N, C-alpha and C positions, 0 to 999 in steps of 0.2 A: 705189594707194590702199589703206591698211590698214583692215580691217574691225574696228569696235569691238564689244566684247562689252558689251551692256547688261544689267545685272542688275536684274531686277524685284524690287520690295519683297516680293512673295510668296515668291520664292526665298530671300531672306534670312530671312524669318520661318520658312520651312520648315527651313532649316539651323540656326537658333537653337533651334527645337523639337527637332531631331535631336541637337543638342549636349546639351540638357537630358536627353533620353532616354539618351544615351551615359553621362552622369554617373549617372543612376538605375541603369542596368544595371551600371555599375562598382561602385557602392555595394552593390548586391544581390550581386554576385559575391564581395564581401568578407565576406558574411554579416552585413551591417549593415542597420539600419533605413533604408528609403528614404523616410522622411517628408520632406515638402517642406522643412522647416527644415534638415535635415541636407544635403540635396542642394544647396539654394541657398547654404548656408554654404561647402560644399566647392567648388562651382562658382565662387562669388564670389572666394574666396581664390585659387583656381587662376588665374582670369583676371587678378586683380590682381598676384599675385606672379610668375607664369610668363609671362603674355602682356602684362603691363604696361598693361592696360586695366581700366576699372571695371565695364563690362558687356559682354555679348556683342554689343550693338548697335554697339559701336565697332569690331567686326571686319569685315573684308571677307569676301566669299563664300569666297575661297580660304583665308583664315585660319580661318574657321569649320570648313571641311572638314579642315584640318590639325590643329586642336585636337581634333576628333572622333577622328582617327587616333591622336593622341598619347595621349588619355585611354584608349584601348583597351589600351595597353601598360603603363600605370601599375600597379605592384604594390601590394599591401596594405601591405608594409613601407615603401615609399617614401611612400605616402599618410599613414601613421601618423607618420612622421618629419616630413613636410611640415606636418601639422596641429599637431604638438607645437611645432614651431619658429615657426609663424605664427598660431596660434589659441590665445590664452592661456586660453580657457575649455575647451579640448579635454579631454574625459573619455571614454575609449573606451566606458564603460558607457552613455553617451547614444547611441552609434552601434551597438554590438554587439546583435544580436538576443538576446532572453531565452532562458534554458535550458528544456529540456523539463521539468525539475523545477518551475520557476516556473510554466509553463503548467499543469501538472498540479495544482499547489496552488491556482491561481486557479480552475480549473474545479471542483475538489473543494469548495472553500469556497462559491463562488457557486451552483453547480448542486445539489450534494448536501447541503450543510448548510443554506444559506439557501433554496434551492429556486427559484432563478430559471430561466426558460426561456432558450433560446439568444439570442433577440432582446433580452431584458432584460439578459443578460450583456454583449452588444455595447454596448447603451446605457450600462450602468454603467461599462464600461471607457472608453468615449468621454467620458463625463462626468468621469471621474477624470483622464484624461490630456489632455483638451482637443482630441481629434480622433477621428473615427470610425474604429475599427479593431477587430481581434479580438486575442485573447491571443497568437496566433502571430506577430503583427507588432509586438510591443512591444519596446522596448529594455530592457536589464537594469534601468536606473533606473526606467523607467515601470512595469515589472512589479513591482518592489519597492514602488512607490507604491500600485499596485492591491492588492497582497497586504496591506500595512499597513492600508489603508482597509477591505478586506474582513474582515480579522481583527478589527478593532474591531466591525464589524457582526456577525460571527460570535459574539463574546463577548456582545453584547447579546441575540442570539437564544438562545444557550445558557442565559443567566441567566433568560430569560423562560420557559423550558420547565419 
């Protein structure tokens, strides 16, 4: 008599979470912003185009583990090509972390010209981009948005002096 392997729902949930974490680590290894929107977009496209399923809930325990292993060997070049081919809204500047120059400009304007403290800067950035984060974890496009908004505020402050 053959012994059956019974998979508990908690095992599947754990492996789905591990899969999501694998995608987060992979995105971070590329030097990309690991905000939830980016990770879920990449994971969803990968599951749809590569695994031929709509969500990770459609995968068996063995498939979840296999996809986790596969994600670990994906290269940045492959992922960029994959996203360009399958995601018509793909713009690397929405994924790529901002530059040191952008971070310095944000801090210079908000801290030293306008005079915000660290918590106020985090709140301002969060309000501008719609998620709680610091300047170090902004995408290039998000940093540009914060810079443009803070420069308008800077102009008002300098006019008022």
